[in-house]
PASEBA-1860 file (N, C-alpha, C; in nm, 3 decimals):
! residues 157
1> XXXXXXXX> 0.829/0.624/3.875/0.892/0.504/3.823/0.995/0.456/3.925 ~ 1.005/0.329/3.939/1.099/0.271/4.035/1.242/0.288/3.985 ~ 1.335/0.292/4.076/1.477/0.306/4.043/1.538/0.167/4.033 ~ 1.625/0.148/3.935/1.693/0.020/3.918/1.797/0.006/4.028 ~ 1.794/-0.105/4.097/1.887/-0.128/4.208/1.950/-0.265/4.195 ~ 2.069/-0.278/4.249/2.139/-0.405/4.253/2.090/-0.484/4.373 ~ 2.037/-0.603/4.349/1.983/-0.685/4.457/2.087/-0.785/4.508 ~ 2.214/-0.760/4.479/2.318/-0.856/4.515/2.374/-0.837/4.655
9> XXXXXXXX> 2.309/-0.760/4.741/2.358/-0.738/4.877/2.351/-0.865/4.959 ~ 2.415/-0.865/5.075/2.425/-0.985/5.157/2.291/-1.036/5.207 ~ 2.200/-0.948/5.241/2.071/-0.993/5.293/1.961/-0.972/5.189 ~ 2.000/-0.953/5.064/1.900/-0.933/4.960/1.849/-0.790/4.957 ~ 1.909/-0.702/5.033/1.866/-0.562/5.036/1.908/-0.490/4.909 ~ 1.836/-0.383/4.880/1.864/-0.305/4.759/1.981/-0.211/4.783 ~ 2.072/-0.207/4.688/2.184/-0.114/4.693/2.180/-0.029/4.567 ~ 2.172/0.105/4.577/2.163/0.189/4.459/2.282/0.165/4.366
17> XXXXXXXX> 2.257/0.183/4.236/2.364/0.169/4.137/2.395/0.025/4.111 ~ 2.513/-0.018/4.146/2.549/-0.158/4.138/2.583/-0.207/3.999 ~ 2.553/-0.331/3.977/2.595/-0.403/3.857/2.548/-0.336/3.729 ~ 2.420/-0.299/3.722/2.366/-0.243/3.599/2.434/-0.110/3.564 ~ 2.454/-0.025/3.662/2.518/0.103/3.633/2.664/0.082/3.590 ~ 2.732/-0.016/3.650/2.870/-0.046/3.608/2.873/-0.098/3.466 ~ 2.777/-0.182/3.431/2.768/-0.236/3.295/2.743/-0.124/3.195 ~ 2.648/-0.037/3.225/2.616/0.073/3.134/2.736/0.168/3.119
25> XXXXXXXX> 2.807/0.192/3.227/2.924/0.278/3.223/3.034/0.217/3.135 ~ 3.056/0.088/3.150/3.157/0.019/3.068/3.119/0.022/2.921 ~ 2.991/0.001/2.891/2.946/0.005/2.751/2.963/0.144/2.694 ~ 2.934/0.248/2.774/2.946/0.385/2.726/3.091/0.417/2.691 ~ 3.186/0.365/2.770/3.326/0.392/2.743/3.375/0.319/2.618 ~ 3.330/0.196/2.597/3.380/0.118/2.484/3.303/0.144/2.355 ~ 3.175/0.173/2.365/3.093/0.192/2.246/3.018/0.324/2.253 ~ 3.078/0.425/2.314/3.011/0.553/2.332/2.974/0.618/2.201
33> XXXXXXXX> 2.868/0.695/2.205/2.822/0.760/2.083/2.927/0.858/2.029 ~ 3.002/0.923/2.118/3.104/1.016/2.071/3.217/0.942/1.998 ~ 3.257/0.827/2.050/3.362/0.748/1.983/3.315/0.702/1.846 ~ 3.192/0.655/1.839/3.138/0.609/1.710/3.124/0.726/1.613 ~ 3.082/0.842/1.663/3.068/0.960/1.578/3.204/1.003/1.523 ~ 3.307/0.993/1.605/3.442/1.031/1.562/3.490/0.939/1.448 ~ 3.468/0.811/1.462/3.509/0.716/1.358/3.428/0.739/1.231 ~ 3.298/0.768/1.247/3.213/0.795/1.131/3.261/0.920/1.058
41> XXXXXXXX> 3.298/1.025/1.133/3.352/1.146/1.070/3.481/1.115/0.994 ~ 3.564/1.029/1.048/3.687/0.991/0.978/3.656/0.921/0.847 ~ 3.555/0.835/0.848/3.515/0.767/0.724/3.462/0.869/0.623 ~ 3.386/0.967/0.671/3.336/1.073/0.583/3.452/1.152/0.522 ~ 3.555/1.179/0.601/3.671/1.251/0.551/3.744/1.170/0.445 ~ 3.747/1.039/0.463/3.810/0.953/0.363/3.732/0.959/0.231 ~ 3.599/0.959/0.239/3.516/0.971/0.118/3.542/1.106/0.052 ~ 3.543/1.213/0.131/3.568/1.346/0.076/3.705/1.353/0.009
49> XXXXXXXX> 3.804/1.291/0.070/3.938/1.290/0.013/3.939/1.216/-0.120 ~ 3.870/1.103/-0.125/3.864/1.027/-0.250/3.790/1.106/-0.358 ~ 3.682/1.175/-0.320/3.605/1.255/-0.416/3.691/1.365/-0.477 ~ 3.778/1.425/-0.395/3.859/1.537/-0.443/3.991/1.492/-0.505 ~ 4.011/1.362/-0.514/4.136/1.313/-0.572/4.250/1.310/-0.471 ~ 4.218/1.320/-0.345/4.319/1.319/-0.239/4.395/1.189/-0.230 ~ 4.332/1.081/-0.274/4.405/0.955/-0.285/4.340/0.869/-0.393 ~ 4.422/0.789/-0.454/4.374/0.695/-0.555/4.435/0.559/-0.525
57> XXXXXXXX> 4.372/0.458/-0.582/4.419/0.322/-0.562/4.381/0.242/-0.687 ~ 4.466/0.148/-0.723/4.434/0.067/-0.840/4.314/-0.021/-0.811 ~ 4.243/-0.054/-0.918/4.127/-0.142/-0.905/4.169/-0.277/-0.850 ~ 4.285/-0.325/-0.893/4.335/-0.455/-0.847/4.363/-0.455/-0.697 ~ 4.407/-0.343/-0.645/4.434/-0.333/-0.500/4.304/-0.311/-0.423 ~ 4.211/-0.235/-0.480/4.088/-0.200/-0.409/3.987/-0.315/-0.407 ~ 3.977/-0.390/-0.514/3.871/-0.491/-0.525/3.868/-0.593/-0.412 ~ 3.981/-0.653/-0.371/3.974/-0.749/-0.261/3.931/-0.685/-0.129
65> XXXXXXXX> 3.974/-0.562/-0.106/3.933/-0.492/0.016/3.784/-0.460/0.012 ~ 3.738/-0.416/-0.104/3.594/-0.386/-0.121/3.512/-0.511/-0.097 ~ 3.559/-0.624/-0.147/3.488/-0.751/-0.127/3.476/-0.785/0.022 ~ 3.584/-0.768/0.096/3.582/-0.794/0.241/3.485/-0.697/0.309 ~ 3.490/-0.569/0.272/3.399/-0.471/0.330/3.254/-0.509/0.303 ~ 3.225/-0.553/0.181/3.089/-0.593/0.146/3.044/-0.715/0.226 ~ 3.134/-0.809/0.247/3.101/-0.926/0.330/3.067/-0.883/0.473 ~ 3.147/-0.792/0.528/3.120/-0.745/0.664/2.991/-0.663/0.671
73> XXXXXXXX> 2.963/-0.584/0.567/2.838/-0.508/0.563/2.720/-0.603/0.570 ~ 2.727/-0.713/0.495/2.620/-0.813/0.496/2.606/-0.874/0.635 ~ 2.716/-0.912/0.696/2.712/-0.973/0.829/2.656/-0.877/0.934 ~ 2.700/-0.753/0.930/2.653/-0.654/1.027/2.503/-0.629/1.007 ~ 2.459/-0.621/0.883/2.315/-0.601/0.854/2.233/-0.717/0.910 ~ 2.284/-0.838/0.895/2.213/-0.955/0.950/2.205/-0.947/1.102 ~ 2.314/-0.903/1.167/2.312/-0.889/1.313/2.214/-0.780/1.356 ~ 2.209/-0.670/1.279/2.114/-0.563/1.310/1.971/-0.616/1.306
81> XXXXXXXX> 1.941/-0.697/1.206/1.807/-0.755/1.194/1.776/-0.846/1.312 ~ 1.875/-0.920/1.360/1.853/-1.007/1.476/1.823/-0.924/1.601 ~ 1.888/-0.808/1.615/1.860/-0.723/1.731/1.716/-0.671/1.726 ~ 1.667/-0.639/1.607/1.530/-0.592/1.594/1.434/-0.700/1.642 ~ 1.456/-0.823/1.597/1.368/-0.934/1.635/1.377/-0.962/1.784 ~ 1.497/-0.965/1.838/1.515/-1.001/1.978/1.472/-0.892/2.076 ~ 1.494/-0.766/2.041/1.478/-0.661/2.141/1.376/-0.554/2.103 ~ 1.286/-0.584/2.010/1.183/-0.489/1.976/1.093/-0.459/2.096
89> XXXXXXXX> 1.073/-0.557/2.180/0.992/-0.545/2.301/1.080/-0.573/2.423 ~ 1.049/-0.511/2.536/1.125/-0.545/2.657/1.104/-0.693/2.691 ~ 1.206/-0.760/2.747/1.189/-0.902/2.783/1.084/-0.918/2.892 ~ 1.007/-1.026/2.887/0.903/-1.047/2.989/0.965/-1.094/3.121 ~ 0.980/-1.004/3.215/1.042/-1.037/3.343/0.942/-1.029/3.458 ~ 0.816/-1.038/3.426/0.712/-1.037/3.529/0.641/-0.904/3.536 ~ 0.527/-0.905/3.604/0.444/-0.787/3.613/0.477/-0.697/3.732 ~ 0.569/-0.739/3.817/0.605/-0.657/3.932/0.692/-0.540/3.889
97> XXXXXXXX> 0.696/-0.437/3.971/0.765/-0.312/3.936/0.913/-0.333/3.902 ~ 0.984/-0.412/3.982/1.127/-0.436/3.957/1.148/-0.505/3.822 ~ 1.064/-0.604/3.791/1.075/-0.673/3.663/1.052/-0.579/3.546 ~ 0.956/-0.489/3.559/0.928/-0.393/3.453/1.046/-0.298/3.432 ~ 1.104/-0.252/3.542/1.216/-0.158/3.533/1.338/-0.227/3.470 ~ 1.369/-0.347/3.515/1.483/-0.420/3.459/1.459/-0.450/3.311 ~ 1.337/-0.487/3.275/1.304/-0.516/3.135/1.324/-0.393/3.048 ~ 1.280/-0.279/3.096/1.295/-0.155/3.018/1.442/-0.116/3.005
105> XXXXXXXX> 1.518/-0.131/3.112/1.662/-0.101/3.106/1.734/-0.199/3.014 ~ 1.692/-0.324/3.015/1.752/-0.424/2.927/1.726/-0.389/2.782 ~ 1.603/-0.350/2.751/1.569/-0.309/2.615/1.651/-0.189/2.574 ~ 1.659/-0.088/2.660/1.735/0.033/2.629/1.883/0.001/2.608 ~ 1.938/-0.087/2.691/2.078/-0.126/2.675/2.101/-0.197/2.543 ~ 2.001/-0.268/2.496/2.014/-0.345/2.371/1.995/-0.259/2.248 ~ 1.909/-0.157/2.253/1.877/-0.085/2.130/1.891/0.067/2.140 ~ 1.918/0.123/2.256/1.927/0.268/2.272/2.061/0.323/2.228
113> XXXXXXXX> 2.080/0.454/2.251/2.208/0.518/2.219/2.320/0.448/2.295 ~ 2.430/0.422/2.229/2.543/0.356/2.293/2.527/0.207/2.307 ~ 2.419/0.151/2.252/2.394/0.008/2.264/2.469/-0.070/2.156 ~ 2.463/-0.200/2.168/2.524/-0.286/2.065/2.457/-0.262/1.930 ~ 2.326/-0.248/1.931/2.252/-0.224/1.805/2.296/-0.091/1.743 ~ 2.307/0.012/1.824/2.352/0.142/1.775/2.495/0.132/1.721 ~ 2.579/0.059/1.791/2.718/0.041/1.746/2.723/-0.034/1.614 ~ 2.637/-0.134/1.597/2.631/-0.207/1.470/2.588/-0.114/1.357
121> XXXXXXXX> 2.490/-0.029/1.384/2.445/0.067/1.284/2.561/0.157/1.240 ~ 2.635/0.211/1.337/2.748/0.298/1.303/2.860/0.220/1.234 ~ 2.883/0.098/1.277/2.984/0.016/1.211/2.947/-0.007/1.064 ~ 2.820/-0.035/1.038/2.775/-0.055/0.900/2.798/0.072/0.818 ~ 2.765/0.189/0.876/2.788/0.315/0.805/2.936/0.334/0.773 ~ 3.021/0.305/0.869/3.165/0.319/0.849/3.214/0.226/0.738 ~ 3.167/0.102/0.740/3.205/0.006/0.637/3.156/0.052/0.499 ~ 3.032/0.100/0.493/2.976/0.146/0.366/3.053/0.266/0.312
129> XXXXXXXX> 3.087/0.358/0.400/3.161/0.477/0.357/3.303/0.442/0.317 ~ 3.363/0.347/0.384/3.497/0.301/0.346/3.493/0.237/0.208 ~ 3.390/0.157/0.184/3.373/0.096/0.051/3.356/0.205/-0.054 ~ 3.272/0.304/-0.024/3.249/0.414/-0.119/3.380/0.486/-0.150 ~ 3.460/0.513/-0.048/3.587/0.582/-0.069/3.679/0.501/-0.160 ~ 3.686/0.371/-0.136/3.772/0.287/-0.221/3.720/0.279/-0.364 ~ 3.588/0.270/-0.379/3.531/0.269/-0.514/3.564/0.398/-0.588 ~ 3.546/0.510/-0.520/3.577/0.639/-0.582/3.726/0.651/-0.613
137> XXXXXXXX> 3.810/0.611/-0.519/3.955/0.621/-0.539/4.002/0.533/-0.654 ~ 3.945/0.412/-0.666/3.987/0.325/-0.776/3.933/0.375/-0.909 ~ 3.813/0.434/-0.910/3.760/0.492/-1.033/3.843/0.612/-1.077 ~ 3.886/0.694/-0.981/3.968/0.810/-1.015/4.105/0.766/-1.067 ~ 4.158/0.660/-1.010/4.286/0.608/-1.058/4.272/0.566/-1.205 ~ 4.163/0.495/-1.233/4.138/0.449/-1.370/4.119/0.568/-1.464 ~ 4.045/0.671/-1.418/4.024/0.791/-1.500/4.156/0.861/-1.527 ~ 4.242/0.871/-1.424/4.373/0.934/-1.444/4.457/0.853/-1.541
145> XXXXXXXX> 4.451/0.723/-1.527/4.527/0.635/-1.616/4.479/0.652/-1.760 ~ 4.346/0.655/-1.778/4.289/0.674/-1.911/4.328/0.810/-1.968 ~ 4.329/0.913/-1.884/4.364/1.047/-1.928/4.510/1.053/-1.974 ~ 4.597/0.992/-1.896/4.739/0.989/-1.935/4.757/0.911/-2.064 ~ 4.687/0.800/-2.076/4.694/0.720/-2.198/4.648/0.802/-2.318 ~ 4.539/0.880/-2.301/4.489/0.964/-2.410/4.590/1.071/-2.449 ~ 4.659/1.127/-2.350/4.762/1.230/-2.378/4.873/1.167/-2.462 ~ 4.919/1.050/-2.423/5.027/0.986/-2.499/4.981/0.945/-2.638
153> XXXXX> 4.858/0.902/-2.651/4.804/0.869/-2.784/4.799/0.994/-2.871 ~ 4.761/1.107/-2.808/4.755/1.233/-2.882/4.891/1.282/-2.927 ~ 4.992/1.246/-2.853/5.128/1.287/-2.888/5.178/1.211/-3.010 ~ 5.122/1.096/-3.033/5.168/1.013/-3.144/5.104/1.053/-3.276 ~ 5.007/1.141/-3.272/4.939/1.182/-3.397/5.016/1.281/-3.476
END
């Protein structure tokens, strides 16, 4: 397989690495799989905390935030669908070897690990888990409130 090279040299000569490798390196730093995994684990910890009663929130406080999260989940899902349509196949850049290599790298950059599509997937998971944590925390708050109310009602008997 041919190696991807930067054709931006002064005489049109091939220079190893170049623009594409710099782009991929920058994307890896900003949207790296480890960074996304770390944020996803934090969202999981928030859900676990809410499940165990580690935090509660009133329904009135949680509902507007949940609504915003749901709106973003919808938007991110729509963007994910657009990536599937746009990048399911490598872009047609010609039948020559360089065009094939660039097309395959473009596809991988769009949908592979560390790509925008992968980042959208993880962002959606984080949003969904944040929503779940708030739903659980607001339900637990309501349950605690109901329990306290029942105790006071029982005291009046």
